[in-house]
C-alpha positions as CSV (number, residue, x, y, z in Angstrom):
1,M,0.0,0.0,0.0
2,E,2.8,2.4,0.9
3,L,4.7,1.6,-2.3
4,R,1.7,2.4,-4.4
5,T,1.1,5.8,-2.7
6,E,4.8,6.7,-3.1
7,D,4.7,5.7,-6.8
8,S,1.6,7.9,-7.4
9,V,3.3,10.8,-5.5
10,A,6.5,10.4,-7.6
11,R,4.4,10.3,-10.8
12,H,2.6,13.4,-9.7
13,Y,5.8,15.5,-9.2
14,A,7.8,14.1,-12.1
15,P,6.5,16.6,-14.8
16,A,7.2,19.6,-12.6
17,D,10.7,18.4,-11.8
18,L,11.4,17.8,-15.5
19,L,10.1,21.3,-16.4
20,Q,12.3,22.8,-13.7
21,G,15.3,20.9,-15.1
22,I,14.6,22.1,-18.6
23,L,14.3,25.7,-17.3
24,V,17.6,25.5,-15.5
25,I,19.4,24.0,-18.5
26,S,17.9,26.6,-20.9
27,S,18.8,29.5,-18.6
28,F,22.3,28.1,-18.3
29,G,22.6,27.9,-22.1
30,F,21.3,31.5,-22.4
31,W,23.9,32.8,-20.0
32,A,26.7,30.8,-21.7
33,V,25.7,32.4,-25.0
34,M,25.5,35.8,-23.5
35,L,28.9,35.6,-21.8
36,G,30.3,34.1,-25.0
37,L,29.0,37.0,-27.1
38,M,29.8,39.8,-24.7
39,P,33.6,40.1,-25.5
40,V,32.8,40.1,-29.2
41,L,30.3,42.9,-28.8
42,L,32.6,44.9,-26.7
43,F,35.5,44.4,-29.2
44,R,33.2,45.6,-32.0
45,L,32.2,48.7,-30.1
46,W,35.9,49.4,-29.3
47,L,36.8,49.1,-33.0
48,A,33.9,51.3,-34.1
């Protein structure tokens, strides 16, 4: 009985956990791109 309840609880929270993981990964990728582009943009401004 306990195992069944635990399984349903885990199944209930799995989608939210997955969504949070996707958000964390996408935000990390966003910051990696921003930090990667920042020196290039500053260099172009300095050249201009």
